[in-house]
C-alpha positions, 0 to 999 in steps of 0.5 A: 676287598672283601672275601666271602667264604662258605663255611658250610661247604667246606665242613659238609664236604669234609664230613661227606668224605668221613662218612663215605670212609665208613662204607664199604668200597663196593658199591658205596665208595665206588658209586660216589666216586662218580662225579655226578653222584658225588655232586648229587650227594653234596646237593642233597645235604646242602638243600637241607641245611642253611649256609653260614657265610663268614666275611674275612674282613669283619669276621661276621657270620650270618647265623642261622642258629635258630634252624640248627642244633646249638651244640656242635656235636648235635650239629655234626650228628645232624649233618651226618644223618643227612649224609646217611639219608642222602646216600641211601636215597641216591643209591635207591633212586639211581640204582640202575645207573650205578649198576650199569656204571659199576658193571662196566668197570672191569675187575682186574681178576676177571679179565683174561690175561694177555700175558701168555699171548 
């Protein structure tokens, strides 16, 4: 039985986590913690790069090297650039939804205390 692994998916998701880690918690990390927005970001990046598939049995990969930078560092920088573009694009396009969702989240210091009854 042959197993096909999407190498691009694994590396892109890891890179998205890494890039989001460089942004502030509010609003960026908090916004992309929303599953719909996280999926939008993943789809944004995937739609702009070809996939590499690896057959575990034969170790053959479908190489699209003519469409991507040949140097691994250039490839990583290209992916990071797409992630930064995707973050900005989604934040702009869905700002109202993000604002509504983040405002609906109660900040612990802003809620009245029920401690004293």
